[in-house]
Structures are given as structure tokens and as C-alpha cells.
C-alpha positions as CSV (number, residue, x, y, z in Angstrom):
1,M,-12.7,37.5,-71.8
2,S,-12.6,39.0,-68.5
3,N,-13.8,36.7,-65.8
4,Q,-16.6,38.0,-63.7
5,L,-17.2,35.6,-60.7
6,N,-14.5,34.9,-58.5
7,T,-14.9,31.6,-56.8
8,E,-15.5,33.2,-53.3
9,D,-18.7,34.8,-54.6
10,N,-19.7,31.5,-56.7
11,G,-20.2,28.9,-54.2
12,G,-17.0,27.2,-55.5
13,L,-18.1,27.3,-59.1
14,R,-15.2,28.9,-61.7
15,W,-15.2,30.0,-65.2
16,V,-12.4,28.6,-67.0
17,D,-11.3,29.6,-70.7
18,A,-11.5,26.9,-73.2
19,S,-11.6,27.4,-77.0
20,N,-11.9,24.8,-80.0
21,G,-14.4,22.5,-78.7
22,Q,-11.9,21.8,-75.8
23,I,-14.1,21.0,-72.5
24,P,-12.2,21.5,-69.0
25,Q,-11.8,18.6,-66.4
26,G,-14.6,19.3,-63.8
27,A,-17.0,21.1,-66.6
28,L,-20.5,20.6,-65.8
29,A,-22.4,18.5,-68.4
30,Q,-26.0,19.5,-67.8
31,G,-27.3,19.1,-71.3
32,V,-27.7,16.7,-74.1
33,D,-27.9,17.2,-77.8
34,N,-30.7,15.0,-80.1
35,T,-28.1,12.6,-80.6
36,G,-27.4,11.7,-77.4
37,Q,-24.0,13.7,-76.8
38,L,-23.4,16.1,-73.6
39,L,-23.6,19.7,-73.7
40,F,-21.6,21.9,-71.2
41,I,-22.7,24.8,-69.4
42,A,-20.4,27.5,-70.8
43,R,-20.4,31.1,-71.9
44,G,-18.8,33.8,-74.6
45,A,-18.4,37.0,-75.2
46,Y,-20.8,38.4,-78.0
47,K,-22.0,42.0,-79.2
48,G,-20.3,43.7,-76.0
49,G,-22.3,41.1,-73.7
50,I,-21.1,38.1,-72.4
51,H,-23.5,35.3,-72.7
52,P,-24.4,31.6,-71.9
53,G,-24.9,28.8,-74.1
54,K,-23.4,25.3,-74.9
55,A,-20.2,23.9,-75.4
56,A,-19.1,20.2,-76.4
57,P,-16.6,19.2,-78.8
58,H,-19.2,18.5,-81.4
59,V,-20.8,21.9,-81.3
60,P,-19.9,23.2,-85.0
61,D,-18.0,26.0,-86.1
62,G,-15.8,26.5,-82.6
63,G,-17.1,24.2,-79.9
64,F,-19.4,26.8,-78.4
65,Q,-22.7,28.3,-79.5
66,L,-25.0,30.9,-78.1
67,S,-28.4,33.1,-79.0
68,W,-28.8,36.5,-79.9
69,G,-30.6,38.5,-82.3
70,G,-32.6,35.8,-83.1
71,R,-30.0,33.6,-84.6
72,A,-27.3,31.0,-82.9
73,H,-23.7,32.2,-83.2
74,S,-20.7,30.2,-82.8
75,L,-17.4,31.3,-80.9
76,N,-14.1,29.3,-80.8
77,K,-13.2,30.9,-77.6
78,Y,-15.4,30.7,-74.5
79,Q,-15.7,29.9,-70.5
80,V,-17.1,26.5,-69.4
81,L,-18.2,26.3,-65.8
82,C,-16.5,23.8,-63.7
83,G,-16.8,22.7,-60.3
84,D,-19.4,20.6,-58.1
85,I,-22.7,20.4,-59.4
86,E,-23.9,19.1,-56.1
87,R,-23.5,22.6,-54.6
88,T,-26.5,23.7,-57.1
89,R,-29.8,23.0,-58.2
90,W,-32.1,23.4,-61.1
91,V,-35.2,26.1,-60.2
92,P,-38.3,25.6,-62.7
93,V,-39.6,29.0,-63.7
94,R,-42.4,29.2,-66.0
95,G,-42.1,33.0,-68.2
96,S,-39.7,35.9,-66.8
97,V,-37.1,34.8,-64.4
98,Q,-37.9,37.9,-62.4
99,S,-40.6,35.8,-60.0
100,L,-37.2,33.9,-58.5
101,L,-35.3,37.3,-58.6
102,D,-38.0,38.9,-56.3
103,R,-38.0,35.9,-53.8
104,K,-33.9,36.2,-53.8
105,I,-33.5,32.6,-54.7
106,H,-29.3,33.2,-55.4
107,L,-28.9,32.3,-59.3
108,V,-25.6,31.5,-61.0
109,H,-24.6,34.7,-62.8
110,G,-23.9,33.6,-66.2
111,G,-22.7,36.7,-68.2
112,N,-24.5,40.1,-69.1
113,E,-25.9,41.9,-71.8
114,A,-24.1,44.6,-73.3
115,D,-25.1,47.5,-71.2
116,G,-23.1,45.3,-68.5
117,S,-25.9,45.9,-66.0
118,T,-28.4,43.3,-67.2
119,P,-27.5,40.0,-65.9
120,L,-28.0,36.7,-67.5
121,F,-28.4,33.6,-65.8
122,V,-27.8,30.2,-67.3
123,A,-30.9,28.0,-68.0
124,K,-32.1,24.9,-69.8
125,T,-35.2,23.2,-71.1
126,Q,-36.0,19.8,-72.7
127,V,-36.4,20.0,-76.3
128,G,-38.0,16.8,-77.6
129,G,-35.4,14.4,-76.4
130,A,-33.0,16.6,-75.9
131,V,-31.8,18.8,-72.8
132,T,-30.6,21.9,-74.5
133,L,-28.5,24.8,-72.4
134,G,-29.1,28.7,-72.9
135,K,-29.9,32.0,-71.4
136,S,-32.7,33.9,-69.2
137,G,-32.7,37.1,-68.1
138,S,-35.6,39.6,-66.2
139,H,-35.7,41.0,-69.6
140,I,-36.4,38.1,-71.5
141,C,-40.3,38.1,-71.5
142,A,-40.7,34.7,-73.1
143,G,-38.1,33.0,-70.6
144,M,-35.2,31.7,-71.3
145,S,-33.5,31.7,-75.4
146,Y,-31.2,29.1,-76.7
147,P,-29.3,27.9,-80.0
148,D,-31.3,25.3,-81.7
149,A,-30.0,22.6,-84.3
150,T,-30.9,24.8,-87.5
151,G,-28.7,27.5,-85.8
152,A,-32.2,29.7,-84.7
153,E,-32.7,31.5,-81.9
154,Q,-35.6,29.7,-79.9
155,N,-37.4,31.0,-76.6
156,E,-39.0,28.6,-74.4
157,S,-41.4,29.8,-71.3
158,K,-40.9,26.7,-69.0
159,Y,-37.8,25.8,-68.1
160,L,-35.1,25.7,-65.7
161,V,-32.5,28.2,-63.9
162,L,-29.1,27.3,-62.5
163,A,-29.1,28.4,-58.3
164,Y,-27.3,27.9,-55.5
165,A,-28.0,24.9,-53.5
């Protein structure tokens, strides 16, 4: 997978290659599943795009999951976001992320759709006792989408998007 973001353009954050549940040193743990285990910000290549999702050693079938086409998809090769979380902030959103883009808030670019020109951003939301990770984009009208524990893609209109501090 091509690393679309270099360290200079990404506020000191970097995407680090990983596989099979591996989590690199300095990875950003910003989620927790319903069993209390940490989830890390990650992205993976799928159907011609690069999609933000979640990674952890306990994530089934390869260590990484993303949502696409109504389902959760597992991969065993992915990239994990590493760096200083203090250089970022979580910005609350309701509905489409377009309102933040219109306000010129500098969001962390997590990937893109298969067309190569539709950006995807790192997002998280609370679901019951869990804080799950997923993706947002101006074309996702519901707000954000994420892979749930049952293998389905879910949408949430109230969520947070990762931005630079």
C-alpha cells in the first residue's frame, strides 16, 4: 500500500506498515471495544481505495477491520497511525463532515475512495460502552461508518473526527 501522507505534511504523524494483528511502537490507541480491549487507528487497501478502520491483536481474521458496502471487511495487511496524539484533537460532528471542511479545519487524511479524489478521514464514536473507530467523508451523508462486532457496516450521525491541534 502506498503511503499517501509523508511526515512533513501530516503534523508529525506517520502511517506504519503492519500485518496479522501487529501494532507498531507509538501507535495511537483511540478506541476500546465492548470487552475493554484497545483499538488503534489504522487504514487498509480495499476495492481500489484506502479506508480508515481499526486494528488490534484481537481483531479477528488478520488484525484489521474496515467498513465498506454494508459489511465489515478484515485484512491482514494494513497501516497504523503513529506519532504524538498531543498534536491532534477530536472535533465533534453531526451529519456530514463537509461542515468542518467548509470551516477549513485541517483534518487528518486517512485515505480515499477508489476514485482517488474523494478523501476519507479518521472518525470515532461511542457505541454502548465501546468507542469504535471508522471513517468519514463528505459523501457519507449519515456521517461516519464503522465495522461493528457482528460483521456489519454501521452508520452514525454523531461522532468525532481527528484533526490537527
